[in-house]
N, C-alpha and C positions, 0 to 999 in steps of 0.2 A: 226749436230748443224741447229736448226730448223728456219726458212727463215726470223723470226725477231730477234733473238742475232745475225745472219749474217749481214743483213742491217743496224743494228745498230753499228755492230763492225767495217764496212767498211765503216760508216758517222761518226763515234769516229776517227780514220784512218787520216781520209781526215780533218775535222777539228781541229786533232794535227797537220799534217802540215800545214793546213792555221794559225794555231796562233789564232783560235776563241776565244774569253773572252768564258769563261766557263758559263756565263747568256744567255749567248744568244746561244748557245750550246745546253745546256738543254732545251731551249724556242722555240728552232727547232726540237726538238727530240718530244715534247708531240703534241700530234694530238689536232686540233683544235679543234674536235667534234668528238665524237662515239655515234653511234645510234643503235639500238637492240632492233628490233618489232617481236609482236608476230602474223603471219601468219595464221590464222583458213581457211581453205573451205570444203566445200562438194565434195567429192569425188564422182564419175559418179555412185557410187551405191548405195548413200545417206550418206555414213556416213561420222562425221567429221574429219579433220584431222589438227593436227597444226605444220607447222617449223618457224625455228628464223631465219631474215630476219638480216643482219649487214649494213651499212654503215659506214666506220672510212675517216673523211673529213682531213683530214692530215697538210694542207699548204692552204694558199691564197693569201701569201705575193705577187705571181705576176701574179695573176688575177683566174680567176674561178677554182675550184678544178677538176680534171679530172680523170674518171679512169673507169674501167670495173664493171660491176655486172657478175659474177660469179654462177653458180646453180651446187654444189661439195656436197657432204655426209661428206666429210672434212673439207669443210668451218667454221672457226672457229677464235674468235678476233686476237690471238695473225697471222695465216696467213695474214688475212684483212688489221690488223696495218702495217705489213710488206710492203707489195704490195702497201696499200698507198702510203707508205713514200717513194718507190722506185718509185713511177711513181711523186712525187715531186720534186725529184734530175732526172728523165729523162726528162720531160717539161721542165726543166732548162737547162740540157744539149744540147738537140733541142730549144733551146731559142725560144720557145712558150708562150705565155702571159696566160699559166695555173701553176696551182699549181696540187697538187695531192689529189688523192681518190682510194678508189675502195670497193665494195661491194659484198653481196653474199646472198643464202640461201642456208641453208644445207639440200640438198634433196639428192634425186637420179633421174635427169629427165628422162631416161630412164622408172622407173616403173609412170612415169606419164603418162595420156594419154595429146594429145593438147589442148584438153577443159580446164582438171585441174592445166596443165600448165599457159594457159591465167588466169585461176582463181586466181592461185597464183601470177603471175605477175602483175596482178592489184588489189588487196590485199597489197600485197607490196607499188603498189605507190601511194596506199589512205593513207598509214603509215605513208610514208616520201616525200610525195608533196608538202610539204612547206617548206621541206630542202635543194631542189634538185632547180636547176632553169638556166634558159640561160647565168646568169650573177654570179650565185650559185655553182652550182655544174650539171658536165654534164657528165653523165654515158654514156657507153661504150658497147657494149657484150665481153665475155672473156668463158671462159672453162663453155659448157652448157649451153651457151645462144646464140643466133644469132640476124638476123635483123627483125626477124619474133617479137623475146623477144621486142625487143626497139619499134616496131610498136606498142606493144599491149600499152608500159609504157609511149608512144608520146600520144595516144587515151584518156589513163586514164589521166594524167597531163592536156592536153587541155580542160576535163571538167571542171576543176575546173579552170584554170588560159586562156582558148581563145587558136586560132591554134597557140602552139610552137613549130615548128620545132627543133628550134636549142638546147632543153631541150636535146637530145640525139641524140649520131652521130652512124654510122654503121648499120643506119637504109635501109629498102628497095630504090631502086633509083625511088620507085613511088611515096615514099614520103618524097621527100630531099635527102635520101642519096646521096653519092657523089661517081663518075666512081672513077674508081680505090682505092674503099678502100677494098675489098676483097683480092686485091693481094699488099696491101698498106707495113705489115709489111715483108712480104717475099720477097718486092721486095727493101725495104729498107737494108733488111739484105745482099742482093746482092749487095746495091748501096755503103752500110757498108763497106763489103769485098775488092770491088773495091778501094775504098780510102787507106785501110791498105794493102793491096797488090801492089799497084802504091809506095808505099814507099821502097818496096822491089825491083822494076824494076821485077813485075810482073803486068800479068792478067789474068784472068778468064781462057781463052782458054789456058793458057800456062800448067793448073795445073789439079791434080785429087779432085777431092774429095769426102768427105764420109758424108751422111745427118743419123742424131739419129732424130727419130721423123718425120711424114710422113701424119702429118694433115692439117689444111689451111697452114700455115706457112710454111713447111717443104717440102710440095706439091709444091709450088709457088716457093721457092728458090730454088728447084731442076731444076722444069721446066724453069726457066730463065738463070741457069748457063746452062743447057744443050744448050737453044738458044743462049747464045754465046759464045759457044765453050768447054765450059768447060765438061770435064770427068766426070760423076760422078758413085762411079766403087762401093759404097754399099751405101744402106739405110737399117735401122733397125727402128724399133715403137715395142708399145707391141707387135703384133701380131708377129713378129718375126722380122729377118736379112736376106736380100739377096745379093751377093756379084759378080762382073765378072770383072774381072779385065781390059778387052780391052772397057769399060762401057756401062752405063745401059740406056735404051733406056727408058727417065722417061716419055715419053708421052704414051709407052703400060702399063709402069708399073702401072702410074695414070688410066687408065682403069682397068689395073686388079686386082686391090684395089676396085675399086668403085664395079666389078662383084662380087668379093670371099670375099670382106671384108678384105684381107691379103695378107699382102706382100709375104708369104711362098708360094714355089711350081709356080714361076713364071717361065718362059718357059725363060727370056734372062740372066739367072741367075740365081747361085748354091745359096743352104740356106747356113747360117753360125750363128756363136757364135755372140752374140751381142754385148755380150763384150768384142770382140775385133776391136771394131770400135774407132779410136782416131785418133789424126793428128796431124800436126808440126803448123798448125794453127787453132784455136780453135775461131769460132763465136758463142757466145749467143745467142740463136734465141728466146730460153724461157726466164723467167723470176727465178732467183736465181736457177740455174745448174750445179753450180759450190760451194762448200765448200770453204769455207775462208783454210782451213787445205788444201785438193786438188790443192787450187790453188798456197799454195806455193810449191807444192810437182811438180805441171807442169809448174810454173817457173824457178824450179831448173835445169830441164829438159830443157830447151830453150824453152818451147814451149810459142809463144804468144800467147796471150787471149784478143779476141773483146771482153768486158763485154755488159753484157744485157741491162744497163741502155742509153748504146748509141745503141747498135748492134739491138735490135728489137723496137726502138724507130721510125720506118715510120710507124707502125700502131694510135701512138696517131698523128704524124706529119698530117698524110692525116684526121683524126680526127679533127684536126682542122682549115684544108682546108674544108671539110664539114660546119662547125661550122660557120664559117667567109662565105663560100654560102647561109646558111640558113639564118643569120641576114642580108645580103646583099637581098636574093631576088634574087641573077642573079648564074647561074650554069654555071662550068666550063667543056671544054672538056678533056676529059681523057686524051691528050698529055700533057696538060697544069698540070693536077694533078701530073702527075709523071716528066716532069721536074719541078716541084718544091719541089717536093720530094726528086731527086735527088739533087738540090741546097742545101736543107737544110740537107742531110745528111755527103753530102761532107763539106760542113761548118761547121758544127759539131765537124766532124774529126780531120780539122786542129787546130780547138782551143783547142780540146781534145791535141794534140798531142805540142800545146806548154805551156800549161799546166804542162804533160810529159818535156818538156823541163823545165820550171822554176822551178820545182820544184823538178827534177829528181828521178821520180815515174813510176811506169807501168802503163797501159791503162788506168788499172780497175780507181788506185789511180788518175788519171789524169783522169775521165770522173766524180769521185767523186767530187774531188775538183774543178772542172768548174760549176758542179750542184750546190754545197753544196755553193760555193763562191757567184751565185746569188743571193739565195735565201735568205743570208746572208747580204747583201748589199739593198735587198730589204727592208728588215724587219726595217733593221737599218733607211735604208730612207725615212720610213713612219713612225719613230718614237714608236717603237716598246716596249719601256718602258712607253708612256705614258698611 
């Protein structure tokens, strides 16, 4: 099932549980605005090439729209739509004053030079600058983009609108980025995991972990679990998978991955089949990693799933902190960022649990009903029929 169908299905289930009026259900599902632009740039050899850029602004009932920009060959309207909708529910679950958006350019970043990427980013920004803004829509990095991409967007946007550091988050620290932002999604995953385990009288140091995906989020989550005394016994990503029943030295594994580009042939573990990586508790650090059909099968097996719209909300939460710091012109130290993130993640988990009790549902529907209910309330309070 593609991401849009799966997200819409989860939304409709939540709307049914909440007993939402059919008209408001429809209005919540339809995006506020969909943008499609052509981005033509000269390549380094002088030839011209065109790429298609997208921005879907899903909902702004609770505040400015918020969401990443990804550079990937498979970026298409359906995927961007689904991820924009997920951001609407995610920001509501985390209880931060944002709506949802998502964007991207259909390209293969590794095939472009740094100067070509910069030209592409600036042209994309020129095409959408009047539709994003500090109090309208605030982009962030995503797959295939990074702090440097955000710096180019900030600079290009500021040419039209004056110095506007809060127009993007995930920026370099030197341009107003927040301390703790790089680790935020992985750290939020660990805080969410701790809140979940506390419900079962367990803690990170009592358990073994397997981690699927070892990019920014997976490696930070692994590092923080390792620091807390948790035992990471298997790690997999697109390069392969390794295991060590006695626990993997995560610091050494990160060094190995950085030097070789692969998890395989790590001295502190054995290679394994990536398909063998599954566990009793599943924490969804990525967006839409579990199909609804798989969800049902895992639930029947007694597997507890901590859903993506909560589990990976650490990134957007610290993006919110960055935005707040930029607007105030007053930056926080890293300890404050991390303490606030823990507070937000723990509070959101307890709010989800309350919805689970109220509606007798699993954690995914607890999170969806929490998010959808908050957006529906804000929409009605604004006088949505006007």
